N, CA, C and O atoms as a Tripos MOL2 file, in Angstrom:
@<TRIPOS>MOLECULE
protein
  292   291    73     0     0
PROTEIN
NO_CHARGES

@<TRIPOS>ATOM
      1 N          22.2370    9.1380  -12.6340 N.3       1 MET1
      2 CA         23.3130    9.7200  -11.8610 C.3       1 MET1
      3 C          24.5430    8.8270  -11.9650 C.2       1 MET1
      4 O          24.4830    7.6210  -11.7220 O.2       1 MET1
      5 N          25.5950    9.4130  -12.3100 N.am      2 ASN2
      6 CA         26.8550    8.6880  -12.3820 C.3       2 ASN2
      7 C          27.9060    9.4290  -11.5810 C.2       2 ASN2
      8 O          27.8230   10.6410  -11.3810 O.2       2 ASN2
      9 N          28.8770    8.6930  -11.1380 N.am      3 GLY3
     10 CA         30.0310    9.3100  -10.5390 C.3       3 GLY3
     11 C          29.9090    9.5900   -9.0590 C.2       3 GLY3
     12 O          29.4140    8.7740   -8.2810 O.2       3 GLY3
     13 N          30.3780   10.7730   -8.6950 N.am      4 TYR4
     14 CA         30.5380   11.1490   -7.3000 C.3       4 TYR4
     15 C          29.2350   11.0730   -6.5100 C.2       4 TYR4
     16 O          29.2000   10.4630   -5.4420 O.2       4 TYR4
     17 N          28.1710   11.6770   -7.0130 N.am      5 TYR5
     18 CA         26.9230   11.7360   -6.2630 C.3       5 TYR5
     19 C          26.2590   10.3730   -6.1260 C.2       5 TYR5
     20 O          25.6250   10.1030   -5.1050 O.2       5 TYR5
     21 N          26.3850    9.5260   -7.1060 N.am      6 GLU6
     22 CA         25.8330    8.1780   -7.0080 C.3       6 GLU6
     23 C          26.5430    7.3880   -5.9170 C.2       6 GLU6
     24 O          25.8950    6.7100   -5.1190 O.2       6 GLU6
     25 N          27.8610    7.4690   -5.8800 N.am      7 ARG7
     26 CA         28.6200    6.7890   -4.8190 C.3       7 ARG7
     27 C          28.2640    7.3550   -3.4500 C.2       7 ARG7
     28 O          28.1160    6.6010   -2.4880 O.2       7 ARG7
     29 N          28.1270    8.6710   -3.3540 N.am      8 LEU8
     30 CA         27.7810    9.3030   -2.0920 C.3       8 LEU8
     31 C          26.4030    8.8440   -1.6150 C.2       8 LEU8
     32 O          26.2200    8.5700   -0.4290 O.2       8 LEU8
     33 N          25.4380    8.7580   -2.5220 N.am      9 MET9
     34 CA         24.0990    8.3150   -2.1580 C.3       9 MET9
     35 C          24.1270    6.8590   -1.6800 C.2       9 MET9
     36 O          23.4780    6.5210   -0.6900 O.2       9 MET9
     37 N          24.8570    6.0180   -2.3610 N.am     10 ARG10
     38 CA         24.9340    4.6070   -1.9580 C.3      10 ARG10
     39 C          25.5680    4.4420   -0.5900 C.2      10 ARG10
     40 O          25.1690    3.5640    0.1740 O.2      10 ARG10
     41 N          26.5440    5.2680   -0.2700 N.am     11 GLN11
     42 CA         27.2300    5.1560    1.0100 C.3      11 GLN11
     43 C          26.3910    5.6940    2.1630 C.2      11 GLN11
     44 O          26.4350    5.1360    3.2590 O.2      11 GLN11
     45 N          25.6390    6.7480    1.9470 N.am     12 GLN12
     46 CA         24.9430    7.4220    3.0370 C.3      12 GLN12
     47 C          23.4630    7.0780    3.1400 C.2      12 GLN12
     48 O          22.7960    7.5060    4.0810 O.2      12 GLN12
     49 N          22.9480    6.3210    2.2010 N.am     13 PHE13
     50 CA         21.5290    5.9720    2.2360 C.3      13 PHE13
     51 C          21.3150    4.8250    3.2130 C.2      13 PHE13
     52 O          21.9580    3.7800    3.1220 O.2      13 PHE13
     53 N          20.4000    5.0430    4.1450 N.am     14 HIS14
     54 CA         20.0950    4.0120    5.1380 C.3      14 HIS14
     55 C          18.8690    3.2380    4.6820 C.2      14 HIS14
     56 O          17.7760    3.7980    4.5960 O.2      14 HIS14
     57 N          19.0410    1.9670    4.3930 N.am     15 ARG15
     58 CA         17.9510    1.1440    3.8730 C.3      15 ARG15
     59 C          16.9620    0.6900    4.9400 C.2      15 ARG15
     60 O          15.7980    0.4320    4.6330 O.2      15 ARG15
     61 N          17.4000    0.5910    6.1610 N.am     16 LYS16
     62 CA         16.5370    0.0300    7.2000 C.3      16 LYS16
     63 C          15.2020    0.7690    7.3370 C.2      16 LYS16
     64 O          14.1650    0.1070    7.3800 O.2      16 LYS16
     65 N          15.1720    2.1070    7.4080 N.am     17 PRO17
     66 CA         13.8670    2.7700    7.5330 C.3      17 PRO17
     67 C          12.9610    2.5470    6.3260 C.2      17 PRO17
     68 O          11.7390    2.6100    6.4600 O.2      17 PRO17
     69 N          13.5310    2.2900    5.1540 N.am     18 TYR18
     70 CA         12.7450    2.1360    3.9430 C.3      18 TYR18
     71 C          12.6210    0.6850    3.4940 C.2      18 TYR18
     72 O          12.1790    0.4240    2.3750 O.2      18 TYR18
     73 N          12.9980   -0.2490    4.3320 N.am     19 GLY19
     74 CA         13.0200   -1.6480    3.9460 C.3      19 GLY19
     75 C          11.6780   -2.2210    3.5110 C.2      19 GLY19
     76 O          11.6170   -3.0070    2.5660 O.2      19 GLY19
     77 N          10.6120   -1.8380    4.1860 N.am     20 ARG20
     78 CA          9.2940   -2.3860    3.8650 C.3      20 ARG20
     79 C           8.3490   -1.3340    3.2930 C.2      20 ARG20
     80 O           7.1620   -1.5980    3.0990 O.2      20 ARG20
     81 N           8.8680   -0.1670    3.0320 N.am     21 ARG21
     82 CA          8.0150    0.9120    2.5340 C.3      21 ARG21
     83 C           7.3510    0.5400    1.2140 C.2      21 ARG21
     84 O           6.2020    0.9150    0.9800 O.2      21 ARG21
     85 N           8.0450   -0.1850    0.3540 N.am     22 TRP22
     86 CA          7.4860   -0.5440   -0.9460 C.3      22 TRP22
     87 C           6.2330   -1.3920   -0.7870 C.2      22 TRP22
     88 O           5.3180   -1.3040   -1.6070 O.2      22 TRP22
     89 N           6.1790   -2.2160    0.2650 N.am     23 ARG23
     90 CA          4.9880   -3.0450    0.4920 C.3      23 ARG23
     91 C           3.7850   -2.1700    0.8460 C.2      23 ARG23
     92 O           2.6780   -2.3890    0.3520 O.2      23 ARG23
     93 N           4.0140   -1.1930    1.6960 N.am     24 ILE24
     94 CA          2.9450   -0.3010    2.0990 C.3      24 ILE24
     95 C           2.4620    0.5190    0.9150 C.2      24 ILE24
     96 O           1.2590    0.6710    0.7060 O.2      24 ILE24
     97 N           3.4070    1.0490    0.1380 N.am     25 GLU25
     98 CA          3.0480    1.8420   -1.0420 C.3      25 GLU25
     99 C           2.2560    1.0060   -2.0450 C.2      25 GLU25
    100 O           1.3050    1.4970   -2.6530 O.2      25 GLU25
    101 N           2.6450   -0.2450   -2.2160 N.am     26 THR26
    102 CA          1.9320   -1.1230   -3.1410 C.3      26 THR26
    103 C           0.5140   -1.3940   -2.6560 C.2      26 THR26
    104 O          -0.4300   -1.3540   -3.4450 O.2      26 THR26
    105 N           0.3590   -1.6690   -1.3710 N.am     27 ALA27
    106 CA         -0.9730   -1.9380   -0.8240 C.3      27 ALA27
    107 C          -1.8770   -0.7170   -0.9500 C.2      27 ALA27
    108 O          -3.0430   -0.8470   -1.3240 O.2      27 ALA27
    109 N          -1.3580    0.4540   -0.6460 N.am     28 LEU28
    110 CA         -2.1670    1.6720   -0.7750 C.3      28 LEU28
    111 C          -2.5310    1.9440   -2.2270 C.2      28 LEU28
    112 O          -3.6480    2.3720   -2.5190 O.2      28 LEU28
    113 N          -1.6060    1.7030   -3.1260 N.am     29 SER29
    114 CA         -1.8780    1.9080   -4.5390 C.3      29 SER29
    115 C          -2.9660    0.9520   -5.0290 C.2      29 SER29
    116 O          -3.8620    1.3610   -5.7680 O.2      29 SER29
    117 N          -2.8950   -0.3130   -4.6250 N.am     30 MET30
    118 CA         -3.9210   -1.2900   -5.0030 C.3      30 MET30
    119 C          -5.2900   -0.8770   -4.4680 C.2      30 MET30
    120 O          -6.2970   -0.9540   -5.1710 O.2      30 MET30
    121 N          -5.3050   -0.4420   -3.2220 N.am     31 LEU31
    122 CA         -6.5570   -0.0300   -2.6100 C.3      31 LEU31
    123 C          -7.1520    1.1670   -3.3440 C.2      31 LEU31
    124 O          -8.3530    1.1930   -3.6140 O.2      31 LEU31
    125 N          -6.3360    2.1440   -3.6660 N.am     32 ASN32
    126 CA         -6.8260    3.3340   -4.3580 C.3      32 ASN32
    127 C          -7.3080    3.0200   -5.7650 C.2      32 ASN32
    128 O          -8.3330    3.5450   -6.1980 O.2      32 ASN32
    129 N          -6.5860    2.1760   -6.4790 N.am     33 ARG33
    130 CA         -6.9930    1.8510   -7.8510 C.3      33 ARG33
    131 C          -8.2730    1.0320   -7.8980 C.2      33 ARG33
    132 O          -9.1430    1.2810   -8.7320 O.2      33 ARG33
    133 N          -8.3870    0.0760   -7.0240 N.am     34 SER34
    134 CA         -9.5330   -0.8290   -7.1090 C.3      34 SER34
    135 C         -10.7850   -0.2930   -6.4170 C.2      34 SER34
    136 O         -11.9000   -0.5970   -6.8410 O.2      34 SER34
    137 N         -10.6190    0.4890   -5.3710 N.am     35 LEU35
    138 CA        -11.7780    0.8930   -4.5860 C.3      35 LEU35
    139 C         -11.9860    2.3990   -4.5050 C.2      35 LEU35
    140 O         -12.9530    2.8470   -3.8880 O.2      35 LEU35
    141 N         -11.1190    3.1810   -5.0990 N.am     36 GLY36
    142 CA        -11.2580    4.6340   -5.0490 C.3      36 GLY36
    143 C         -10.5240    5.2230   -3.8630 C.2      36 GLY36
    144 O         -10.2700    4.5390   -2.8710 O.2      36 GLY36
    145 N         -10.1880    6.4940   -3.9720 N.am     37 SER37
    146 CA         -9.3870    7.1080   -2.9250 C.3      37 SER37
    147 C         -10.0480    8.3130   -2.2820 C.2      37 SER37
    148 O          -9.4570    8.9250   -1.3930 O.2      37 SER37
    149 N         -11.2500    8.6750   -2.6980 N.am     38 ALA38
    150 CA        -11.8980    9.8640   -2.1590 C.3      38 ALA38
    151 C         -12.9130    9.4920   -1.0870 C.2      38 ALA38
    152 O         -13.6370    8.5040   -1.2100 O.2      38 ALA38
    153 N         -12.9510   10.2960   -0.0470 N.am     39 LEU39
    154 CA        -13.9530   10.1430    1.0030 C.3      39 LEU39
    155 C         -14.9380   11.2980    0.9010 C.2      39 LEU39
    156 O         -14.5450   12.4350    0.6420 O.2      39 LEU39
    157 N         -16.2020   11.0090    1.1020 N.am     40 LYS40
    158 CA        -17.2240   12.0520    1.0320 C.3      40 LYS40
    159 C         -17.5230   12.6460    2.4070 C.2      40 LYS40
    160 O         -18.0050   13.7740    2.5070 O.2      40 LYS40
    161 N         -17.2450   11.9020    3.4430 N.am     41 ALA41
    162 CA        -17.5370   12.3620    4.7970 C.3      41 ALA41
    163 C         -16.5920   13.4860    5.2010 C.2      41 ALA41
    164 O         -15.4590   13.5680    4.7270 O.2      41 ALA41
    165 N         -17.0780   14.3460    6.0830 N.am     42 ARG42
    166 CA        -16.2560   15.4840    6.5080 C.3      42 ARG42
    167 C         -15.6580   15.3050    7.8930 C.2      42 ARG42
    168 O         -14.5050   15.6730    8.1200 O.2      42 ARG42
    169 N         -16.4070   14.7570    8.8030 N.am     43 SER43
    170 CA        -15.8820   14.6150   10.1620 C.3      43 SER43
    171 C         -14.9700   13.3900   10.2500 C.2      43 SER43
    172 O         -15.0810   12.4530    9.4600 O.2      43 SER43
    173 N         -14.0840   13.4240   11.2150 N.am     44 TYR44
    174 CA        -13.1340   12.3280   11.4030 C.3      44 TYR44
    175 C         -13.8650   11.0090   11.6780 C.2      44 TYR44
    176 O         -13.5180    9.9700   11.1170 O.2      44 TYR44
    177 N         -14.8710   11.0630   12.5410 N.am     45 HIS45
    178 CA        -15.6190    9.8520   12.8920 C.3      45 HIS45
    179 C         -16.3000    9.2610   11.6510 C.2      45 HIS45
    180 O         -16.2630    8.0490   11.4390 O.2      45 HIS45
    181 N         -16.9080   10.1000   10.8550 N.am     46 SER46
    182 CA        -17.5830    9.6310    9.6400 C.3      46 SER46
    183 C         -16.5790    9.0840    8.6250 C.2      46 SER46
    184 O         -16.8510    8.0860    7.9560 O.2      46 SER46
    185 N         -15.4360    9.7270    8.5110 N.am     47 GLN47
    186 CA        -14.3990    9.2350    7.5940 C.3      47 GLN47
    187 C         -13.8980    7.8670    8.0370 C.2      47 GLN47
    188 O         -13.6660    6.9830    7.2130 O.2      47 GLN47
    189 N         -13.7340    7.7030    9.3410 N.am     48 SER48
    190 CA        -13.2750    6.4040    9.8640 C.3      48 SER48
    191 C         -14.2730    5.3000    9.5250 C.2      48 SER48
    192 O         -13.8830    4.2030    9.1260 O.2      48 SER48
    193 N         -15.5580    5.5960    9.6860 N.am     49 ARG49
    194 CA        -16.5790    4.6020    9.3460 C.3      49 ARG49
    195 C         -16.6060    4.3350    7.8500 C.2      49 ARG49
    196 O         -16.7680    3.1950    7.4150 O.2      49 ARG49
    197 N         -16.4470    5.3970    7.0680 N.am     50 GLU50
    198 CA        -16.5360    5.2510    5.6170 C.3      50 GLU50
    199 C         -15.3790    4.4360    5.0390 C.2      50 GLU50
    200 O         -15.5470    3.7530    4.0290 O.2      50 GLU50
    201 N         -14.2300    4.5030    5.6600 N.am     51 ILE51
    202 CA        -13.0670    3.8040    5.1050 C.3      51 ILE51
    203 C         -13.0280    2.3310    5.4980 C.2      51 ILE51
    204 O         -12.2990    1.5530    4.8810 O.2      51 ILE51
    205 N         -13.7790    1.9380    6.4890 N.am     52 ARG52
    206 CA        -13.7570    0.5360    6.9330 C.3      52 ARG52
    207 C         -14.2210   -0.4350    5.8500 C.2      52 ARG52
    208 O         -13.6370   -1.5080    5.6970 O.2      52 ARG52
    209 N         -15.2450   -0.0840    5.1080 N.am     53 LEU53
    210 CA        -15.7570   -0.9870    4.0790 C.3      53 LEU53
    211 C         -14.7390   -1.2410    2.9640 C.2      53 LEU53
    212 O         -14.5180   -2.4010    2.6170 O.2      53 LEU53
    213 N         -14.1040   -0.2050    2.3830 N.am     54 PRO54
    214 CA        -13.0980   -0.4930    1.3520 C.3      54 PRO54
    215 C         -11.9070   -1.2920    1.8820 C.2      54 PRO54
    216 O         -11.3600   -2.1370    1.1730 O.2      54 PRO54
    217 N         -11.5110   -1.0290    3.1170 N.am     55 VAL55
    218 CA        -10.3860   -1.7850    3.6830 C.3      55 VAL55
    219 C         -10.7790   -3.2400    3.8850 C.2      55 VAL55
    220 O          -9.9990   -4.1390    3.5710 O.2      55 VAL55
    221 N         -11.9640   -3.4810    4.4000 N.am     56 LEU56
    222 CA        -12.4480   -4.8550    4.5710 C.3      56 LEU56
    223 C         -12.5780   -5.5530    3.2170 C.2      56 LEU56
    224 O         -12.2090   -6.7180    3.0760 O.2      56 LEU56
    225 N         -13.1030   -4.8360    2.2260 N.am     57 THR57
    226 CA        -13.2390   -5.3960    0.8780 C.3      57 THR57
    227 C         -11.8740   -5.7530    0.3120 C.2      57 THR57
    228 O         -11.7060   -6.8140   -0.2880 O.2      57 THR57
    229 N         -10.8980   -4.8700    0.5010 N.am     58 HIS58
    230 CA         -9.5370   -5.1380    0.0100 C.3      58 HIS58
    231 C          -8.9600   -6.3760    0.6760 C.2      58 HIS58
    232 O          -8.3480   -7.2140    0.0140 O.2      58 HIS58
    233 N          -9.1540   -6.4920    1.9940 N.am     59 ASP59
    234 CA         -8.6360   -7.6600    2.7100 C.3      59 ASP59
    235 C          -9.2750   -8.9480    2.1980 C.2      59 ASP59
    236 O          -8.5900   -9.9540    2.0180 O.2      59 ASP59
    237 N         -10.5720   -8.9190    1.9670 N.am     60 LEU60
    238 CA        -11.2430  -10.1080    1.4410 C.3      60 LEU60
    239 C         -10.7670  -10.4420    0.0350 C.2      60 LEU60
    240 O         -10.5930  -11.6140   -0.2990 O.2      60 LEU60
    241 N         -10.5520   -9.4140   -0.7970 N.am     61 MET61
    242 CA        -10.0320   -9.6510   -2.1470 C.3      61 MET61
    243 C          -8.6400  -10.2690   -2.0880 C.2      61 MET61
    244 O          -8.3180  -11.1600   -2.8750 O.2      61 MET61
    245 N          -7.8220   -9.8030   -1.1640 N.am     62 THR62
    246 CA         -6.4680  -10.3350   -1.0120 C.3      62 THR62
    247 C          -6.5070  -11.7920   -0.5550 C.2      62 THR62
    248 O          -5.7720  -12.6300   -1.0780 O.2      62 THR62
    249 N          -7.3580  -12.0890    0.4130 N.am     63 LEU63
    250 CA         -7.4850  -13.4750    0.8760 C.3      63 LEU63
    251 C          -7.9660  -14.3940   -0.2390 C.2      63 LEU63
    252 O          -7.4700  -15.5100   -0.3950 O.2      63 LEU63
    253 N          -8.9260  -13.9220   -1.0030 N.am     64 ARG64
    254 CA         -9.4270  -14.7400   -2.1090 C.3      64 ARG64
    255 C          -8.3430  -14.9870   -3.1450 C.2      64 ARG64
    256 O          -8.2130  -16.0960   -3.6630 O.2      64 ARG64
    257 N          -7.5640  -13.9540   -3.4460 N.am     65 ARG65
    258 CA         -6.4800  -14.0960   -4.4120 C.3      65 ARG65
    259 C          -5.4310  -15.0920   -3.9020 C.2      65 ARG65
    260 O          -4.8950  -15.8890   -4.6730 O.2      65 ARG65
    261 N          -5.1460  -15.0360   -2.5930 N.am     66 GLN66
    262 CA         -4.1770  -15.9730   -2.0150 C.3      66 GLN66
    263 C          -4.6960  -17.3990   -2.0820 C.2      66 GLN66
    264 O          -3.9350  -18.3200   -2.3780 O.2      66 GLN66
    265 N          -5.9830  -17.5970   -1.8110 N.am     67 GLN67
    266 CA         -6.5580  -18.9370   -1.8930 C.3      67 GLN67
    267 C          -6.5300  -19.4420   -3.3240 C.2      67 GLN67
    268 O          -6.2660  -20.6190   -3.5720 O.2      67 GLN67
    269 N          -6.8040  -18.5490   -4.2610 N.am     68 HIS68
    270 CA         -6.7950  -18.9310   -5.6780 C.3      68 HIS68
    271 C          -5.4010  -19.3970   -6.0890 C.2      68 HIS68
    272 O          -5.2590  -20.4010   -6.7870 O.2      68 HIS68
    273 N          -4.3960  -18.6830   -5.6660 N.am     69 VAL69
    274 CA         -3.0130  -19.0650   -6.0000 C.3      69 VAL69
    275 C          -2.6170  -20.3260   -5.2480 C.2      69 VAL69
    276 O          -1.9580  -21.2060   -5.8010 O.2      69 VAL69
    277 N          -3.0190  -20.4100   -3.9890 N.am     70 LEU70
    278 CA         -2.6140  -21.5420   -3.1620 C.3      70 LEU70
    279 C          -3.2410  -22.8520   -3.6310 C.2      70 LEU70
    280 O          -2.5660  -23.8780   -3.7090 O.2      70 LEU70
    281 N          -4.5350  -22.8100   -3.9430 N.am     71 TYR71
    282 CA         -5.2370  -24.0230   -4.3180 C.3      71 TYR71
    283 C          -5.3760  -24.2030   -5.8210 C.2      71 TYR71
    284 O          -5.7880  -25.2700   -6.2750 O.2      71 TYR71
    285 N          -5.0460  -23.1970   -6.5890 N.am     72 GLY72
    286 CA         -5.0880  -23.3040   -8.0460 C.3      72 GLY72
    287 C          -6.4910  -23.4620   -8.6010 C.2      72 GLY72
    288 O          -6.6780  -24.0180   -9.6820 O.2      72 GLY72
    289 N          -7.4730  -22.9730   -7.8630 N.am     73 ALA73
    290 CA         -8.8620  -23.1260   -8.3100 C.3      73 ALA73
    291 C          -9.3200  -21.9220   -9.0840 C.2      73 ALA73
    292 O         -10.4640  -21.8770   -9.5370 O.2      73 ALA73
@<TRIPOS>BOND
     1     1     2 1
     2     2     3 1
     3     3     4 2
     4     3     5 am
     5     5     6 1
     6     6     7 1
     7     7     8 2
     8     7     9 am
     9     9    10 1
    10    10    11 1
    11    11    12 2
    12    11    13 am
    13    13    14 1
    14    14    15 1
    15    15    16 2
    16    15    17 am
    17    17    18 1
    18    18    19 1
    19    19    20 2
    20    19    21 am
    21    21    22 1
    22    22    23 1
    23    23    24 2
    24    23    25 am
    25    25    26 1
    26    26    27 1
    27    27    28 2
    28    27    29 am
    29    29    30 1
    30    30    31 1
    31    31    32 2
    32    31    33 am
    33    33    34 1
    34    34    35 1
    35    35    36 2
    36    35    37 am
    37    37    38 1
    38    38    39 1
    39    39    40 2
    40    39    41 am
    41    41    42 1
    42    42    43 1
    43    43    44 2
    44    43    45 am
    45    45    46 1
    46    46    47 1
    47    47    48 2
    48    47    49 am
    49    49    50 1
    50    50    51 1
    51    51    52 2
    52    51    53 am
    53    53    54 1
    54    54    55 1
    55    55    56 2
    56    55    57 am
    57    57    58 1
    58    58    59 1
    59    59    60 2
    60    59    61 am
    61    61    62 1
    62    62    63 1
    63    63    64 2
    64    63    65 am
    65    65    66 1
    66    66    67 1
    67    67    68 2
    68    67    69 am
    69    69    70 1
    70    70    71 1
    71    71    72 2
    72    71    73 am
    73    73    74 1
    74    74    75 1
    75    75    76 2
    76    75    77 am
    77    77    78 1
    78    78    79 1
    79    79    80 2
    80    79    81 am
    81    81    82 1
    82    82    83 1
    83    83    84 2
    84    83    85 am
    85    85    86 1
    86    86    87 1
    87    87    88 2
    88    87    89 am
    89    89    90 1
    90    90    91 1
    91    91    92 2
    92    91    93 am
    93    93    94 1
    94    94    95 1
    95    95    96 2
    96    95    97 am
    97    97    98 1
    98    98    99 1
    99    99   100 2
   100    99   101 am
   101   101   102 1
   102   102   103 1
   103   103   104 2
   104   103   105 am
   105   105   106 1
   106   106   107 1
   107   107   108 2
   108   107   109 am
   109   109   110 1
   110   110   111 1
   111   111   112 2
   112   111   113 am
   113   113   114 1
   114   114   115 1
   115   115   116 2
   116   115   117 am
   117   117   118 1
   118   118   119 1
   119   119   120 2
   120   119   121 am
   121   121   122 1
   122   122   123 1
   123   123   124 2
   124   123   125 am
   125   125   126 1
   126   126   127 1
   127   127   128 2
   128   127   129 am
   129   129   130 1
   130   130   131 1
   131   131   132 2
   132   131   133 am
   133   133   134 1
   134   134   135 1
   135   135   136 2
   136   135   137 am
   137   137   138 1
   138   138   139 1
   139   139   140 2
   140   139   141 am
   141   141   142 1
   142   142   143 1
   143   143   144 2
   144   143   145 am
   145   145   146 1
   146   146   147 1
   147   147   148 2
   148   147   149 am
   149   149   150 1
   150   150   151 1
   151   151   152 2
   152   151   153 am
   153   153   154 1
   154   154   155 1
   155   155   156 2
   156   155   157 am
   157   157   158 1
   158   158   159 1
   159   159   160 2
   160   159   161 am
   161   161   162 1
   162   162   163 1
   163   163   164 2
   164   163   165 am
   165   165   166 1
   166   166   167 1
   167   167   168 2
   168   167   169 am
   169   169   170 1
   170   170   171 1
   171   171   172 2
   172   171   173 am
   173   173   174 1
   174   174   175 1
   175   175   176 2
   176   175   177 am
   177   177   178 1
   178   178   179 1
   179   179   180 2
   180   179   181 am
   181   181   182 1
   182   182   183 1
   183   183   184 2
   184   183   185 am
   185   185   186 1
   186   186   187 1
   187   187   188 2
   188   187   189 am
   189   189   190 1
   190   190   191 1
   191   191   192 2
   192   191   193 am
   193   193   194 1
   194   194   195 1
   195   195   196 2
   196   195   197 am
   197   197   198 1
   198   198   199 1
   199   199   200 2
   200   199   201 am
   201   201   202 1
   202   202   203 1
   203   203   204 2
   204   203   205 am
   205   205   206 1
   206   206   207 1
   207   207   208 2
   208   207   209 am
   209   209   210 1
   210   210   211 1
   211   211   212 2
   212   211   213 am
   213   213   214 1
   214   214   215 1
   215   215   216 2
   216   215   217 am
   217   217   218 1
   218   218   219 1
   219   219   220 2
   220   219   221 am
   221   221   222 1
   222   222   223 1
   223   223   224 2
   224   223   225 am
   225   225   226 1
   226   226   227 1
   227   227   228 2
   228   227   229 am
   229   229   230 1
   230   230   231 1
   231   231   232 2
   232   231   233 am
   233   233   234 1
   234   234   235 1
   235   235   236 2
   236   235   237 am
   237   237   238 1
   238   238   239 1
   239   239   240 2
   240   239   241 am
   241   241   242 1
   242   242   243 1
   243   243   244 2
   244   243   245 am
   245   245   246 1
   246   246   247 1
   247   247   248 2
   248   247   249 am
   249   249   250 1
   250   250   251 1
   251   251   252 2
   252   251   253 am
   253   253   254 1
   254   254   255 1
   255   255   256 2
   256   255   257 am
   257   257   258 1
   258   258   259 1
   259   259   260 2
   260   259   261 am
   261   261   262 1
   262   262   263 1
   263   263   264 2
   264   263   265 am
   265   265   266 1
   266   266   267 1
   267   267   268 2
   268   267   269 am
   269   269   270 1
   270   270   271 1
   271   271   272 2
   272   271   273 am
   273   273   274 1
   274   274   275 1
   275   275   276 2
   276   275   277 am
   277   277   278 1
   278   278   279 1
   279   279   280 2
   280   279   281 am
   281   281   282 1
   282   282   283 1
   283   283   284 2
   284   283   285 am
   285   285   286 1
   286   286   287 1
   287   287   288 2
   288   287   289 am
   289   289   290 1
   290   290   291 1
   291   291   292 2
@<TRIPOS>SUBSTRUCTURE
     1 MET1         2 RESIDUE 1 A MET
     2 ASN2         6 RESIDUE 1 A ASN
     3 GLY3        10 RESIDUE 1 A GLY
     4 TYR4        14 RESIDUE 1 A TYR
     5 TYR5        18 RESIDUE 1 A TYR
     6 GLU6        22 RESIDUE 1 A GLU
     7 ARG7        26 RESIDUE 1 A ARG
     8 LEU8        30 RESIDUE 1 A LEU
     9 MET9        34 RESIDUE 1 A MET
    10 ARG10       38 RESIDUE 1 A ARG
    11 GLN11       42 RESIDUE 1 A GLN
    12 GLN12       46 RESIDUE 1 A GLN
    13 PHE13       50 RESIDUE 1 A PHE
    14 HIS14       54 RESIDUE 1 A HIS
    15 ARG15       58 RESIDUE 1 A ARG
    16 LYS16       62 RESIDUE 1 A LYS
    17 PRO17       66 RESIDUE 1 A PRO
    18 TYR18       70 RESIDUE 1 A TYR
    19 GLY19       74 RESIDUE 1 A GLY
    20 ARG20       78 RESIDUE 1 A ARG
    21 ARG21       82 RESIDUE 1 A ARG
    22 TRP22       86 RESIDUE 1 A TRP
    23 ARG23       90 RESIDUE 1 A ARG
    24 ILE24       94 RESIDUE 1 A ILE
    25 GLU25       98 RESIDUE 1 A GLU
    26 THR26      102 RESIDUE 1 A THR
    27 ALA27      106 RESIDUE 1 A ALA
    28 LEU28      110 RESIDUE 1 A LEU
    29 SER29      114 RESIDUE 1 A SER
    30 MET30      118 RESIDUE 1 A MET
    31 LEU31      122 RESIDUE 1 A LEU
    32 ASN32      126 RESIDUE 1 A ASN
    33 ARG33      130 RESIDUE 1 A ARG
    34 SER34      134 RESIDUE 1 A SER
    35 LEU35      138 RESIDUE 1 A LEU
    36 GLY36      142 RESIDUE 1 A GLY
    37 SER37      146 RESIDUE 1 A SER
    38 ALA38      150 RESIDUE 1 A ALA
    39 LEU39      154 RESIDUE 1 A LEU
    40 LYS40      158 RESIDUE 1 A LYS
    41 ALA41      162 RESIDUE 1 A ALA
    42 ARG42      166 RESIDUE 1 A ARG
    43 SER43      170 RESIDUE 1 A SER
    44 TYR44      174 RESIDUE 1 A TYR
    45 HIS45      178 RESIDUE 1 A HIS
    46 SER46      182 RESIDUE 1 A SER
    47 GLN47      186 RESIDUE 1 A GLN
    48 SER48      190 RESIDUE 1 A SER
    49 ARG49      194 RESIDUE 1 A ARG
    50 GLU50      198 RESIDUE 1 A GLU
    51 ILE51      202 RESIDUE 1 A ILE
    52 ARG52      206 RESIDUE 1 A ARG
    53 LEU53      210 RESIDUE 1 A LEU
    54 PRO54      214 RESIDUE 1 A PRO
    55 VAL55      218 RESIDUE 1 A VAL
    56 LEU56      222 RESIDUE 1 A LEU
    57 THR57      226 RESIDUE 1 A THR
    58 HIS58      230 RESIDUE 1 A HIS
    59 ASP59      234 RESIDUE 1 A ASP
    60 LEU60      238 RESIDUE 1 A LEU
    61 MET61      242 RESIDUE 1 A MET
    62 THR62      246 RESIDUE 1 A THR
    63 LEU63      250 RESIDUE 1 A LEU
    64 ARG64      254 RESIDUE 1 A ARG
    65 ARG65      258 RESIDUE 1 A ARG
    66 GLN66      262 RESIDUE 1 A GLN
    67 GLN67      266 RESIDUE 1 A GLN
    68 HIS68      270 RESIDUE 1 A HIS
    69 VAL69      274 RESIDUE 1 A VAL
    70 LEU70      278 RESIDUE 1 A LEU
    71 TYR71      282 RESIDUE 1 A TYR
    72 GLY72      286 RESIDUE 1 A GLY
    73 ALA73      290 RESIDUE 1 A ALA
């Protein structure tokens, strides 16, 4: 986009609501790629239980990666 519409978008686009959205999108993308994105459970309660393990696994993987970078081991 060049010209009028590009300038208009830059002037009227509010960055504050989208300031951290990229972090959330990145985390969800990592979770889906590494652990899968489909749930087999049908009820809300079962889905909630089923998603806890991949989220916990993702958190542990992230902590391990941070320790690896921090300590260089």
